[in-house]
C-alpha positions in Angstrom: 34.6 26.6 9.4 36.5 27.7 6.3 34.2 25.5 4.1 31.1 27.3 5.5 32.7 30.7 4.8 33.4 29.7 1.2 29.7 29.1 0.7 28.6 32.5 1.9 26.7 34.7 -0.6 28.9 37.4 -2.2 28.7 40.1 -4.9 30.8 39.4 -8.0 31.4 41.7 -11.0 31.6 40.0 -14.4 31.7 41.2 -18.0 29.8 39.7 -20.8 28.6 40.5 -24.3 24.8 40.6 -24.8 22.9 41.6 -27.9 19.9 43.9 -27.2 17.6 44.9 -30.0 16.8 48.6 -30.2 13.0 49.4 -29.9 12.8 50.5 -33.5 14.5 47.4 -34.8 12.3 45.3 -32.7 9.2 47.1 -34.1 10.5 46.5 -37.7 11.0 42.7 -37.1 7.5 42.5 -35.6 6.1 44.4 -38.6 7.8 41.9 -41.0 6.2 39.0 -39.2 2.7 40.5 -38.9 0.0 39.3 -41.4 -1.4 42.1 -43.5 -4.6 42.7 -41.5 -2.7 42.9 -38.3 -0.2 45.2 -39.9 -3.1 47.4 -41.0 -4.3 47.6 -37.4 -0.8 48.5 -36.3 -0.6 51.4 -38.8 -4.0 52.7 -37.8 -2.9 52.7 -34.2 0.2 54.7 -35.1 -2.0 57.1 -37.1 -4.0 57.7 -34.0 -0.9 58.2 -31.7 1.4 60.2 -34.1 -0.1 63.5 -35.3 2.7 64.2 -37.8 1.6 61.3 -40.1 -1.6 61.1 -42.1 -3.3 58.7 -44.5 -3.7 59.8 -48.1 -5.1 58.0 -51.2 -2.5 56.8 -53.6 -4.3 58.6 -56.5 -4.1 61.9 -54.6 -1.4 64.2 -56.1 1.7 64.3 -54.0 2.0 68.0 -54.8 -1.1 68.7 -52.8 0.9 67.7 -49.8 4.0 69.5 -50.9 6.4 66.7 -49.9 7.6 65.6 -53.3 6.5 68.6 -55.4 10.1 69.6 -56.1 11.8 66.4 -55.2 13.7 64.5 -57.8 12.6 61.0 -58.7 14.5 58.4 -56.8 14.7 54.7 -57.1 13.3 52.6 -54.3 16.3 51.6 -52.0 17.1 47.9 -51.8 16.6 45.9 -48.6 19.6 45.9 -46.2 21.8 42.9 -46.6 22.2 42.0 -42.9 18.8 43.1 -41.7 15.3 43.0 -43.1 14.8 46.7 -42.3 16.9 49.7 -41.4 15.8 53.1 -40.1 16.0 56.2 -42.3 19.4 58.0 -42.1 18.4 60.8 -39.8 20.5 62.7 -37.3 19.9 62.3 -33.6 17.3 64.7 -32.2 18.8 68.0 -31.0 18.2 69.0 -27.3 15.5 71.5 -26.8 17.9 74.0 -25.2 19.9 74.3 -28.5 16.9 75.4 -30.5 18.1 79.0 -30.4 21.3 78.2 -32.3 21.2 78.8 -36.1 22.6 75.4 -36.8 20.0 73.7 -34.7 17.3 75.4 -36.7 18.7 73.9 -39.9 16.4 71.0 -40.5 16.8 71.1 -44.3 18.9 68.0 -44.7 16.7 66.0 -42.6 13.6 67.5 -44.2 15.0 66.7 -47.7 15.4 63.1 -46.7 11.8 63.0 -45.4 10.5 64.7 -48.5 11.8 61.8 -50.6 10.0 59.3 -48.5 6.7 60.0 -50.3 8.3 59.1 -53.6 9.7 55.9 -52.1 6.2 55.1 -50.7 4.6 55.6 -54.1 7.0 52.9 -55.4 6.7 50.7 -52.3 3.8 48.6 -53.7 4.6 49.1 -57.4 5.3 45.8 -59.0 4.6 46.2 -62.8 3.3 48.7 -65.2 -0.2 47.3 -65.0 -0.6 47.9 -61.3 -3.8 49.9 -60.8 -3.9 53.0 -58.6 -5.6 52.8 -55.2 -8.7 55.0 -55.5 -11.3 56.4 -53.0 -13.7 53.6 -54.2 -11.1 51.0 -53.1 -10.8 52.7 -49.7 -14.6 52.6 -49.3 -14.7 48.9 -50.2 -11.9 48.1 -47.8 -13.7 49.9 -45.0 -17.0 48.2 -45.8 -15.2 44.8 -45.7 -13.7 45.5 -42.3 -17.0 46.8 -40.9 -18.9 43.7 -42.2 -16.9 41.1 -40.3 -19.5 39.4 -38.1 -19.0 38.9 -34.3 -18.8 35.2 -33.6 -21.3 34.0 -31.0 -19.7 31.7 -28.4 -21.2 28.3 -27.5 -22.0 29.5 -24.0 -23.8 32.6 -25.3 -25.8 30.4 -27.7 -26.8 28.0 -24.9 -27.7 30.7 -22.4 -29.8 32.4 -25.0 -32.0 29.2 -25.2 -32.6 29.2 -21.4 -35.4 31.7 -21.7 -37.4 29.2 -23.7 -36.6 26.2 -21.5 -39.4 26.8 -18.9 -37.0 26.5 -16.0 -37.5 28.5 -12.8 -35.1 31.3 -11.9 -33.3 29.1 -9.4 -32.9 26.3 -11.9 -31.8 28.7 -14.6 -28.9 29.8 -12.3 -27.9 26.1 -11.9 -28.2 25.6 -15.6 -25.9 28.6 -16.3 -23.4 26.9 -13.9 -23.7 23.7 -15.9 -23.3 25.6 -19.2 -20.1 27.2 -17.8 -18.7 23.7 -17.5 -19.3 22.7 -21.1 -16.1 22.9 -23.2 -15.6 24.2 -26.7 -16.3 20.7 -28.2 -19.7 20.7 -26.5 -19.0 18.2 -23.7 -20.0 18.6 -20.0 -16.6 18.2 -18.2 -17.6 18.6 -14.6 -19.2 15.8 -12.5 -22.7 16.3 -11.2 -21.5 15.3 -7.8 -19.2 18.4 -7.7 -22.0 20.7 -8.7 -24.3 19.1 -6.2 -21.9 19.7 -3.4 -21.4 23.4 -4.3 -25.1 24.2 -4.9 -26.6 22.0 -2.2 -28.9 20.5 -4.9 -30.3 17.0 -5.2 -28.3 14.9 -7.7 -31.4 13.7 -9.6 -32.6 17.3 -9.9 -29.3 18.3 -11.5 -29.5 15.3 -13.9 -33.0 16.6 -15.0 -31.6 20.1 -15.6 -28.7 18.6 -17.6 -31.2 16.7 -19.7 -33.0 20.0 -20.5 -29.7 21.4 -21.7 -29.0 18.3 -23.8 -32.1 19.1 -25.7 -30.6 22.4 -26.8 -29.0 23.2 -30.1 -26.5 22.0 -31.3 -27.7 18.4 -31.1 -25.5 16.4 -28.7 -24.3 19.3 -26.6 -24.0 18.7 -22.9 -23.0 15.0 -23.3 -20.5 13.6 -20.8 -18.7 11.4 -23.3 -18.7 10.4 -27.0 -21.1 7.5 -26.5 -23.7 9.8 -24.9 -23.2 12.4 -27.5 -23.9 10.0 -30.4 -26.8 8.5 -28.6 -28.4 11.9 -28.1 -28.1 12.6 -31.8 -29.5 9.2 -32.8 -32.5 9.7 -30.4 -33.1 13.2 -32.0 -33.2 11.5 -35.4 -35.7 8.9 -34.1 -33.1 6.1 -34.4 -32.8 5.2 -30.7 -33.9 1.6 -31.4 -31.8 0.9 -34.5 -28.7 -1.2 -35.1 -26.6 2.0 -35.1 -27.7 2.9 -31.6 -27.0 -0.6 -30.4 -23.5 -0.5 -31.8 -22.8 2.9 -30.2 -24.1 1.7 -26.9 -22.3 -1.6 -26.6 -19.6 -1.8 -29.2 -18.2 1.7 -29.7 -14.6 0.6 -29.0 -14.8 -2.2 -31.6 -16.4 0.3 -34.1 -13.3 2.5 -33.7 -11.1 -0.4 -34.6 -13.3 -1.3 -37.6 -13.9 -4.8 -36.2 -17.1 -5.2 -38.1 -17.0 -9.0 -38.2 -16.7 -9.2 -34.4 -19.6 -6.7 -34.0 -21.8 -8.7 -36.4 -21.1 -11.9 -34.5 -22.0 -10.3 -31.2 -25.2 -8.8 -32.5 -26.1 -11.8 -34.6 -26.2 -9.9 -37.9 -24.2 -9.6 -41.0 -21.0 -7.6 -41.5 -22.6 -5.8 -44.4 -25.4 -4.4 -42.1 -22.8 -3.4 -39.5 -20.8 -1.6 -42.2 -23.9 0.2 -43.4 -24.7 1.3 -39.8 -21.1 2.4 -39.3 -21.3 4.6 -42.3 -24.4 6.3 -40.9 -22.8 6.8 -37.5 -19.9 8.5 -39.3 -22.3 11.2 -40.5 -22.9 12.2 -36.8 -20.9 15.1 -35.3 -18.5 13.9 -32.5 -17.8 17.5 -31.5 -21.1 19.5 -31.7 -19.6 22.6 -30.1 -17.2 23.2 -33.0 -20.0 25.1 -34.8 -19.5 27.9 -32.3 -15.7 27.6 -31.9 -13.7 30.8 -32.3 -11.5 29.0 -34.8 -14.4 28.4 -37.2 -14.5 31.9 -38.6 -11.0 32.3 -40.0 -10.5 35.2 -42.5 -7.5 34.9 -44.7 -6.2 37.9 -46.6 -3.6 36.7 -49.1 -0.4 38.7 -48.9 0.8 37.9 -52.4 -1.2 37.6 -55.7 0.3 35.5 -58.5 -1.2 35.8 -62.0 -0.3 34.2 -65.3 0.0 36.7 -68.2 1.3 35.8 -71.6 2.7 32.5 -70.4 4.6 34.0 -67.4 3.8 34.3 -63.8 3.6 37.8 -62.3 4.0 38.5 -58.6 2.0 41.4 -57.1 1.6 42.4 -53.5 -2.0 42.6 -52.3 -1.8 46.0 -50.6 -5.5 47.1 -50.7 -5.7 46.8 -46.9 -2.7 49.0 -46.1 -3.2 52.8 -45.6 -1.0 55.1 -47.6 0.9 57.0 -44.9 2.8 60.2 -45.4 4.3 63.1 -43.3 1.8 65.8 -42.6 2.4 69.2 -44.3 0.8 71.0 -41.4 3.5 69.9 -38.9 6.3 70.5 -41.4 5.0 74.1 -41.7 5.1 74.4 -37.9 8.6 73.1 -37.9 9.8 75.8 -40.3 7.9 78.6 -38.7 10.2 80.8 -36.6 7.5 81.6 -34.1 7.1 77.9 -33.1 8.3 77.3 -29.6 11.6 75.3 -29.3 10.0 72.6 -27.2 7.2 72.2 -29.8 9.8 71.9 -32.6 11.7 69.2 -30.6 8.5 67.2 -30.2 7.6 67.6 -33.9 11.1 66.4 -34.9 10.8 63.3 -32.8 7.4 62.5 -34.0 8.4 63.0 -37.7 11.4 60.7 -37.2 9.1 58.0 -35.7 6.7 58.4 -38.6 9.5 58.3 -41.2 10.8 55.1 -39.6 7.4 53.6 -39.8 7.1 54.4 -43.5 10.6 53.1 -44.2 9.9 49.8 -42.3 6.6 49.2 -44.2 8.4 49.9 -47.5 11.2 47.4 -46.8 8.8 44.8 -45.4 6.8 44.9 -48.6 10.0 44.7 -50.7 11.3 41.8 -48.7 8.1 39.8 -49.0 7.9 40.6 -52.7 11.5 39.4 -53.4 10.9 36.1 -51.4 7.6 35.5 -53.2 9.2 36.1 -56.6 11.9 33.5 -55.8 9.3 31.0 -54.7 7.3 31.4 -57.9 10.5 31.2 -60.0 11.4 27.9 -58.3 7.9 26.4 -58.3 6.7 27.3 -61.8 6.2 23.6 -62.7 4.1 23.2 -59.6 1.9 26.1 -60.6 1.5 24.6 -64.1 1.1 20.9 -63.3 0.3 20.4 -59.6 1.8 18.9 -56.5 3.6 16.1 -58.4 6.0 18.9 -59.7 6.6 20.6 -56.3 10.4 21.0 -56.0 12.3 20.8 -52.7 13.1 24.3 -51.4 14.6 25.5 -48.1 14.6 28.9 -46.5 18.4 29.0 -46.5 18.4 28.7 -50.3 15.9 31.6 -50.7 17.8 33.7 -48.2 21.1 33.3 -50.2 19.4 34.5 -53.4 17.4 37.3 -51.8 20.5 38.4 -49.8 18.9 38.3 -46.3 19.3 36.0 -43.3 17.4 32.7 -43.1 15.5 34.0 -40.0 14.3 37.0 -42.1 12.7 34.6 -44.6 11.1 32.7 -41.7 9.6 35.9 -40.3 8.5 37.1 -43.7 6.5 33.9 -44.6 5.0 33.3 -41.2 1.2 33.4 -41.3 1.1 34.8 -44.8 -0.7 33.3 -47.8 -0.3 33.4 -51.6 -3.1 33.2 -54.0 -2.3 31.5 -57.3 -4.2 30.2 -60.3 -3.9 26.8 -58.6 -5.5 28.0 -55.3 -4.5 29.7 -52.1 -1.4 28.4 -50.2 0.5 29.4 -47.2 3.9 30.7 -48.2 5.6 28.2 -46.0 3.9 25.4 -47.9 6.5 25.8 -50.7 9.4 25.1 -48.3 9.9 21.4 -48.1 12.9 19.1 -47.8 13.7 16.7 -50.7 13.9 12.9 -51.2 16.2 11.5 -53.8 14.9 9.5 -56.7 16.6 6.6 -58.5 17.9 8.9 -61.2 19.6 11.2 -58.7 17.0 13.9 -58.7 15.0 15.2 -55.7 11.3 15.4 -55.1 9.5 17.2 -52.4 8.3 15.2 -49.4 4.8 16.8 -50.0 4.9 15.0 -53.4 5.7 11.7 -51.7 2.8 12.3 -49.2 0.5 13.0 -52.1 1.6 9.7 -53.8 0.9 7.8 -50.5 -2.6 9.3 -50.2 -3.3 8.4 -53.9 -2.1 4.8 -53.3 -4.3 4.4 -50.2 -7.3 6.0 -51.9 -7.1 3.5 -54.8 -6.3 0.4 -52.8 -8.6 -2.7 -52.5 -10.7 -2.2 -49.4 -10.5 -6.0 -48.7 -6.7 -6.0 -49.1 -5.4 -2.7 -47.9 -1.7 -1.9 -48.5 0.7 -2.3 -45.7 3.6 0.2 -45.1 5.9 -2.3 -46.8 3.6 -2.6 -49.8 3.5 1.2 -50.1 7.3 1.4 -49.9 7.6 -1.2 -52.7 5.2 0.7 -55.0 7.1 4.0 -54.3 10.4 2.2 -55.1 8.9 1.0 -58.4 8.2 4.7 -59.2 11.9 5.6 -58.5 11.3 7.0 -55.0 13.9 5.6 -52.6 12.2 5.7 -49.2 12.4 3.6 -46.1 9.4 1.8 -44.6 9.6 3.8 -41.3 9.4 7.0 -43.5 6.3 5.7 -45.1 4.8 5.0 -41.6 5.8 8.5 -40.5 4.1 10.2 -43.5 1.1 8.0 -43.1 0.7 9.1 -39.5 1.1 12.8 -40.5 -1.6 12.2 -43.2 -3.9 10.7 -40.5 -4.2 7.4 -42.4 -4.8 4.5 -40.1 -2.7 1.3 -40.4 -3.7 -1.4 -42.9 -5.6 -3.6 -40.4 -7.8 -0.7 -39.4 -8.5 0.2 -43.1 -9.8 -3.2 -43.9 -13.5 -3.2 -44.5 -14.4 -6.2 -42.4 
C-alpha cells in the first residue's frame, strides 16, 4: 500500500535557470540570418505597420527631415562584442498617467539619440569613398525588378491547361484532373489505377486510356509510372520505338545503370560499341520531365556582398540596392513635442519611435557584421580569388569569429543563405569555410581543393582502366596530400562519382 501511495501524482516546486530571448533580440537575430530580399520584405512590412518610420532616398538631404540638421557628425558604432545586435540606449516608456509631469514631457535626451540615428544610417552602408549614392533612378530600377519576377506555373496547372485541347468529355476530364493530381513534381503518376477505379467506379481499361491521353501531354514523358515507361514514351515521341535504345530500356535498364555494356551486347547479339552509342543517346533523355515546372527551378539570387579588384587590391562592398533607407518621421516628432497632443497619443508615439529606432539600429549592425565577416573572408582567401580553387585555404567560423569579435553562432547566422559575387564568380559565403588536410610539408589545404583534385584525376583517367580509390589515394600522396583511402571514397561519393567498375566503358 505504501508503494502505491509513493507513485501517486503530486505537485512539486523546483527552481531552474532558463535563458529566454527578448522579442527585440529575437527579431535582431532573425534579421541577421535573413537574405537581403527577405530582409527587404520585412522592412516593407514594418513600414506599413509603424507610422513613425518612413522611407527616404539616400540622396535626399537629411535637413529636409530635420533629424540631423543640427546633429554633430558621429562615427558608426561598432558591433557589440557578445551579441550581433543591441538595441538603442533608450529609457523605458513612461506610463500614460505620468504625461502631465514636467519630467515626463522631457523627451529631449531620447530624441537627441534618435536624431543621430539618421547620421548612423547614412554611414550604415558606406564602405569606401567611391560608394555611389542611392538615387531615385536606383529606386525605380529596384521596384521594376521586383515587379518583373514571373509567377512560376506549376506542373499540375500546366497539365490541366492542356485538358481543354484533349477532346475528353466533361466526365472524363474530371477523372483526368484526379489523375493529374496524383502526378508528383518529377512528373510520375504515383497512384495505382486500381485505387482510382475503386473511388470513381470507372472501368480499369477506360482509366488506362485517359492516362494514355495525359501521357501525350507536354512535357514529354509526364504521367509515366516508372523510369522505364518514362524513357519509352520519350523514345516513341522521337520515332525511336523500334531502335536498339528502346530495346535496351525495355529489357536491360538495370544493366544499363551498371554500365554492363558487354553483357547487354551479348544478350542482344550486337557489339559493345553500338550499345555504348545507344547508351549515350539514352542519357540525353529526361528522367524527371516534371522538373521543368518545379518550384525550385526559378531561384533568384541577390548577392549580399560585392568584391571588386581595384589597383591590385580587393575591395568589399555591401550590395544594399534592395534595402529601403528608413528614418524617423518628422511629422510624428512634431506631434510628440506639441503640448496639445494628448498624453495617450504621446505614449503611443514614443513606443512606435523606439520600435523604429531599434529596427534601424538592428539593420545597421546587421550590415556591419556581414561586412566585417566578408572582409575577413576576402583577406584570407585572396590567393583563391587570384588563382582558383587550388589556392583555397582552410577556414573555420571560429577563426573568423575571434578576429571579428563575435560569437561563432553569429558568424553562422550571418553567412546563412547569403552569396558573394567576386571576379571569379558568385559563391555562397559558407563556401569559403572548409576544414583542412595536412600536406607532406606540414601545410594545410582545403578539403574542397582535394575534391577538385579528385574530380580532375577522374576526368583525365583512361576510360578502359578507371582509377580505383587506392589509385587516387596514391596519386594524391605523390602530390603531397596525405589522405586515407576511405577519405577518398567519402569525397568521391560526395562528388557523385561512381566507383571504378561502374566508370569502365565496357
